[in-house]
C-alpha positions in Angstrom: 24.5 -21.4 -44.7 27.4 -20.6 -42.5 28.2 -17.5 -44.6 24.7 -16.1 -43.8 25.1 -16.9 -40.1 28.4 -15.1 -40.0 26.9 -12.1 -41.9 24.0 -12.0 -39.5 26.3 -12.1 -36.5 28.5 -9.4 -37.9 25.5 -7.1 -38.5 24.2 -7.8 -35.0 27.6 -6.8 -33.6 27.6 -3.6 -35.7 24.1 -2.7 -34.5 25.1 -3.3 -30.9 28.2 -1.2 -31.3 26.4 1.8 -32.8 23.6 1.5 -30.2 26.1 1.7 -27.4 27.9 4.6 -29.1 24.6 6.6 -28.9 22.9 6.3 -32.3 19.5 5.9 -30.6 20.2 8.2 -27.7 22.2 7.9 -24.6 22.6 4.4 -23.0 20.5 3.7 -19.9 23.7 3.5 -17.8 24.9 6.9 -19.0 23.3 8.8 -16.1 20.4 9.1 -13.7 17.3 7.3 -15.0 14.9 9.3 -12.7 16.3 12.8 -12.3 13.2 14.0 -10.3 13.2 11.0 -8.0 14.9 12.9 -5.1 12.4 15.7 -5.4 9.4 13.4 -5.1 10.5 11.6 -1.9 8.1 11.7 1.0 9.7 12.9 4.2 13.4 12.3 3.3 14.4 13.9 6.6 13.1 10.9 8.5 15.7 8.6 6.8 18.3 7.6 9.4 21.4 5.5 8.9 22.6 3.9 12.1 25.6 1.6 12.7 24.9 -2.0 13.3 25.3 -3.2 16.9 27.4 -6.2 17.9 24.3 -8.1 18.8 22.8 -7.6 15.4 26.1 -8.4 13.6 26.3 -11.8 15.5 23.2 -13.0 13.6 24.7 -12.4 10.2 26.7 -15.1 8.3 30.3 -14.3 7.6 31.0 -14.4 3.9 33.9 -16.6 3.1 34.3 -17.9 6.6 33.8 -21.5 7.7 30.3 -22.8 8.2 29.1 -22.7 11.8 29.1 -26.0 13.7 25.6 -27.0 14.8 25.3 -27.8 18.5 24.3 -31.5 18.2 24.5 -33.8 21.2 25.5 -37.4 20.2 25.6 -40.6 22.1 26.6 -44.2 21.3 23.9 -46.5 20.0 23.1 -49.6 22.0 23.0 -52.9 20.1 
């Protein structure tokens, strides 16, 4: 039973290897998937990239930084 499992895994690895080497054509990551995509854009001249202002950046969380402290007012409980 184990011998057949190992043979099946070996054949699956060989198939994956030859597939990535281009037996069935180029891999999807080999190049652009939609070469005519840029030609079909609607009004690409209206696309604008602008830097983020300081006010907009204040709303974003800092990755890897400490968690912000919530402004909570506390008072002693009466017994």
